[in-house]
C-alpha positions, 0 to 999 in steps of 0.5 A: 473399484478404487478412488482416484483424485480428479486432479490426477484424473485431469492431469493424465487426460490433459497429458494424453491429449497434448502429446496424443499419447494413445489414439484411436485404435492403438493397442498398448501394452502397460509394464505392471510392476506392482509398484505405486507408479505402474499400479496408478498407470494401469488403473488410469488406462482402465478408466480411459478404455471406459469413458474415451470417446475412441477405441483403444486395446491395452494388457498389463503385462508383469514380469517375473523375474524368476525368484518365486514371487507371488502375483496373486494380488496383482491378479486379483487387483487387475481382475477386480478393476478391469485390468487385462493382465499376463504374468510372463515368466522369465530367467531374468535373476539367473541371467543377472547372476551368470552375467553381471560384473562384480560390484556393479549394480544389480538395478540398472543391469535389470532394468535393461533385462526387464525392457528387453521383455516388454519389448519382445512381448509388446512386439510378439503381441502386436502391440504398437505401443509400451507404456511405462510409469515415469513421472515428473520426479523422474524426469527431473532426476534424469535430467540433473544426473545427465547434467551433473554425472554425464556431461549431457542435457537430456531427460525423459520424453513423454514419447518416443520411438524405440530402436525396434519401431515401437513407441514408448510413451509416458502418460503419467509424465506431468504428475509428481510422485507424491500423488502416486503415494496418495493414491496408494495410501487412500486406497489402502492397496498392497505394493510388492516386497522386493525380494531381489538381492538388490535390495542388500546392495547400497542405493545408487549413489548419483540417484540417491543424491540427486533425489536430496538435491531436488528435495532441498531445491524444492524446500527452498522454492516451492515451485521449483517443479512447477518452473521446472516442467515449464522449462522442460516445455521451453528449451532454447537449444540455440542458447548453449554451445552445440553447434548444431543449434547455432545461427551462422 
């Protein structure tokens, strides 16, 4: 069994209790890419299933893009850590090569196709919730990218209902990315090498610029993310210019 820090376990538990993400008799599908975020999420759900005072089912699903990936390391990890696991074979890479617009990013198109595959398998398997590994850094980046490039005030909610009726949950939303890095390093875990053509693309400009900006802001103010998390929990919609929230 791998080792998870008490702080991660505590924050994960508080997040789940606060937002009621996983409750009695839920059936949860977890997107498991094998990266640090999804590895931690699947491991925490296995621990929760053993210790929670309520019963729920979960399974980790790895989407095979059709590029010849070897998932044996993930299958072994899941078997050793009590994580039910399935590899779902798709033709996502073939679809990307045929349908992707010239000079457009592989990553955004791939993300939509991957999410569609997860939705499909969740509904097919009778799951009522889909768990994703987004964390506080992801939510911060999403907020500032929308703010700076899309002219919108929006981020990543811990729970929402998708168009198909499936509940999407983010149990790691109060955790920092560096905590996942520590988890992987301390346990000497393997994370996948990318065989996707997108690895040869330039990183998405907006996201890279936003990451650098947030790093600079945290360097100048070590409590920046503490304040940002608090701000996400105390939204004063009436203080903006959206007529829907103005007092009349």
